[in-house]
C-alpha positions in Angstrom: 0.0 0.0 0.0 1.4 3.4 -0.9 2.0 6.2 1.6 -0.7 8.2 -0.2 -3.2 5.4 0.4 -2.4 5.2 4.1 -2.6 9.0 4.7 -5.6 10.2 2.7 -6.3 13.9 3.6 -9.3 15.4 5.2 -11.6 17.2 2.8 -14.2 19.9 3.1 -17.2 20.7 0.9 -16.0 22.5 -2.2 -12.5 21.0 -2.2 -11.2 19.8 -5.5 -10.0 16.2 -5.8 -6.6 15.3 -7.4 -7.1 15.1 -11.2 -6.1 11.9 -13.0 -5.1 12.0 -16.6 -4.6 9.1 -19.0 -3.9 8.8 -22.7 -6.0 6.2 -24.4 -4.4 4.1 -27.1 -5.7 1.3 -29.2 -3.1 -0.9 -27.5 -4.5 -0.1 -24.0 -8.0 -0.8 -25.3 -6.9 -4.1 -26.7 -5.2 -5.0 -23.5 -8.3 -4.1 -21.5 -10.3 -6.4 -23.9 -8.0 -9.3 -23.1 -8.1 -8.7 -19.4 -11.9 -8.2 -19.2 -12.9 -10.8 -21.8 -14.9 -8.2 -23.7 -13.9 -8.6 -27.3 -16.8 -6.6 -28.8 -15.5 -5.6 -32.3 -16.6 -2.0 -31.6 -13.6 -1.8 -29.3 -11.0 -3.9 -31.1 -11.7 -4.2 -34.8 -11.0 -0.8 -36.6 -12.5 -2.1 -39.9 -15.8 -3.1 -38.2 -15.9 -0.1 -36.0 -15.5 2.2 -39.0 -18.9 1.0 -40.2 -20.7 2.0 -37.0 -22.2 5.3 -35.9 -18.9 5.9 -34.0 -16.8 5.8 -37.2 -13.9 4.0 -35.4 -13.1 2.0 -32.3 -14.1 3.3 -28.8 -12.8 2.5 -25.4 -14.7 0.3 -23.0 -16.7 2.4 -20.6 -15.2 0.6 -17.6 -11.7 1.4 -18.9 -12.6 5.1 -18.8 -14.4 4.7 -15.5 -11.2 3.3 -14.0 -9.8 6.9 -14.2 -12.4 8.0 -11.7 -11.7 5.1 -9.3 -8.0 5.9 -9.5 -8.7 9.6 -8.7 -10.8 8.6 -5.7 -8.1 6.2 -4.5 -5.6 9.0 -4.7 -7.9 11.3 -2.7 -9.3 8.9 -0.1 -6.9 6.0 -0.1 -8.0 2.8 1.7 -11.3 4.5 2.7 -12.3 4.5 -1.0 -11.2 0.9 -1.5 -13.1 -0.3 1.5 -16.3 1.8 1.2 -16.4 3.6 -2.2 -19.6 3.7 -4.2 -20.3 5.2 -7.6 -23.5 6.3 -9.3 -22.6 7.4 -12.8 -23.9 7.9 -16.3 -22.0 7.2 -19.5 -22.4 10.3 -21.6 -20.1 9.8 -24.6 -17.5 7.5 -26.2 -13.8 7.9 -25.6 -11.5 7.0 -28.5 -7.9 6.0 -29.1 -5.9 9.2 -29.0 -8.1 10.9 -26.4 -6.5 12.3 -23.3 -9.0 11.5 -20.6 -9.0 13.5 -17.3 -11.0 12.5 -14.3 -11.9 15.4 -12.0 -14.2 16.0 -9.1 -15.0 18.0 -6.1 -16.5 17.4 -2.7 -20.2 18.2 -2.9 -21.2 17.6 0.7 -20.2 15.8 3.9 -23.0 14.3 6.0 -21.9 12.4 9.1 -19.3 9.9 8.0 -20.3 10.1 4.3 -18.4 12.3 1.8 -20.2 12.8 -1.6 -18.3 14.0 -4.6 -19.3 15.2 -8.0 -17.1 13.3 -10.5 -16.6 13.4 -14.3 -14.3 12.4 -17.1 -13.6 14.6 -20.1 -11.1 14.8 -23.0 -9.0 17.9 -23.8 -11.7 19.2 -26.1 -14.1 19.2 -23.1 -16.2 16.3 -24.4 -18.0 14.7 -21.4 -17.7 10.9 -21.2 -18.9 10.2 -17.7 -20.6 12.2 -15.0 -22.0 11.2 -11.6 -21.4 11.0 -7.9 -19.0 9.1 -5.8 -19.5 8.4 -2.1 -17.0 7.3 0.5 -17.3 6.7 4.2 -14.7 8.6 6.1 
């Protein structure tokens, strides 16, 4: 366990969470397909994906969502891993070449629950995921 995971900081309503940025490549998408067993051609077959409404391959939603979980782990450490919950909506498709940034802020703290507004966007501002993360502190 990393030092950061052991010593997650205390947050207050309005505080920003540490941003997490990842560059998506077709290689990462292909590796995720292997690890997850999700071999949908929309993700891994550029020729097939070119014939779809997307016009090319797209990343698995859970691969993009992992950026939010990594951000929450950086912010809350073991508390996120032990008690974290997500309620999200997929809003758009991330593609190879996208730089995806997960960001969030503490929306409210009620008792031992900290609720955060979270999202993932690319450099152009396209929204891929939005929602709420909750962690017990």
